[in-house]
C-alpha positions, 0 to 999 in steps of 0.5 A: 492606519485605515480601519475597515469595518468586518464584512457582516454576512446573512445566515443563509451565505453563511450556511452557504460557505460552511456548506461548500466547505465541508463538501470539499473537506469530505471530498480531499478526505474520501480522495485520501482514503482512496489513496489509502486503499490502494496503496494498502492493496499494493503493499499487499500485493507486493507481500505476496510475491515476495513470499512466493519468490521465497517459497520458489526459493527454499523448493529450488535450493532443496532441490539442489541440495537433494541432488547433490546429495544423490551425487554424492552418494553415487560417486561414494558407492562407485569408489 
């Protein structure tokens, strides 16, 4: 078993490594935040489209029910 001495680094090298790691971490964090914002925006858009679709369906169903009731009234009056 060979024991190697620990690698000693200077304070400047340590600070460089730490700064580089911090920068990489901040870049990854920024990228994740952007992805989360984009996903939230897509979800909000999808919810708006769903709400609009349900509103249109309700309007169409109301129109159909109104037309059927008018036709029923006309048919009953004719008989």
